[in-house]
C-alpha angles and dihedrals in degrees: 000000000000095000096064092049092050090046089050089048093052090044089052091048093051094048089052089056098039097056099056089037091058091048089052092046093050094051094045088048090056092049093051100035107024129104113259121234132178107222113199112225131216131206120285127211102285095219093067110020096128131043120184109312104346140077114236108226127200115201130208092213095069096115145039140191120251133158095209115103110264131180133202110266095025121135113249134180112215124204116199132206131178131253124225088275093054095251121137117261131178111260102167143013114195141163092215126071105264126208120265124016122341143157119246111206143122136274113257095189144326121235122199090352094282111050101088115195117198135187118262109214097195101066094124125079111192122213141174110278097242090058098046100093097045089047090051088051095050091045097049092048092049092050091051091051110079090199091058120091115212124180145157124232109225131183113210122194133170098324098328134088135195126190111225105179145350119230129202112195090342093305120111113250088222087057092046091053094043091051091047089053094053093251108140099184 
């Protein structure tokens, strides 16, 4: 009678390690094998741009035009391309799994029967706590300055995406904060 209880306990312990391990493995796989895109950001409500230790990002490429009938809450696969400046643009919305890299997400709402807005799952860029406040200031200043270009670097794999950095005028926000704090690493 003791052996089945021990076996069940060991199985439970392995399951508790396997689930977060698979989540980590999937994210790391996207980071190493995914296609890199630059997503241009837009300003966020200044009263709540930062929660805890991450920057809240709002991306311009959060919608695409499609004549197919879409509904709020429906699953969608988004294929991205790039514009002449190298920024991500939506090239296809599909219900079926496409070839190559794509983002699997859900429809947020449909405007005018063809402007399909979808949820972007990578709107948070996490940072070390001591760098949070200066990063927030840099980001807010850059989004208010129309001459400044702010974008997130995002790796997209087969359905998943991971944000790897945020750039302001082609400089990493991590480097900008590090330099402002006198860290010359």
